[in-house]
C-alpha angles and dihedrals in degrees: 000000000000130000121224129226087246093051091047093050120026105041092039091052093046092050092049092047092049088053088051090053090055090047090053093046088055089050091052091048092048093051091049095045094046092041092239120155101250091221088069089063095039092053094041120116134182093234134011091250094050128088118260123250092268092057093046089056093046093050091048088052094047097045094060095035092053094036094055091046093050091048088051091046095240136116113268126237111258125225125200098227091224100126114134104163137058092247092052093048091049091047090052090053089048090051091049091050091049090053092048090052091060091066116099123210091245090061093056104028112091094032094109092109100028111127113242119190120199128188110211112180107305092341131089117208125191120207135177112232100257096047089045090055098039101038103028118021101038097040089050092049091050093044095053097042089048091050092049088051091048093049093054092041089052088051090057102263109149101240129152138190091271090060088060094043098040126205117321 
C-alpha cells in the first residue's frame, strides 16, 4: 500500500490542528477557572528569546496553510496575525482547517517532485514537494503545536500526551 501526498499532508494537518484547538480550549478554561487574565497565557513563552503562545499558533496555522497551497501550486490565503484572545486563536485554526478541507487529492497528489521555492529571510531555498512536506512543513507544524502545548503545560494547564495526540 502506498500513501499519497494528499494523505500525508491534509488529513494529518487537520488532525493536528484539531488537537491544537482542544489544547487551546483547555487553556481558556484553565484561565477562566483560575481567574487568570487569558492574555497572560497567550503572551507566555518558554524562554525570553522564543515566540509567545499566540505566535506559535499563528505559525502552526501558516505553515500548513502555505504548505498545502504550495504543494497545490496556488497562492495561499493570508492571515493578519492579529489574534490576541483564545477565541480568536481558535477561530483562526478553524479557518485554516476550513481552507485545508477545500483541497482535493488531485491538487496535492503528484506534487512529490514539484519545485517549491521559499524565501526565508535573505536566503532562498528550493525544495522538491516530498522533502518540502516531510522535512519542512510537518516538522514545523509539530514543533509549533508542541511548543504551544508546552507553554500551556508550563503555565499549569492540565494537559497530557493524549491531548497532543488526540483520539485514535
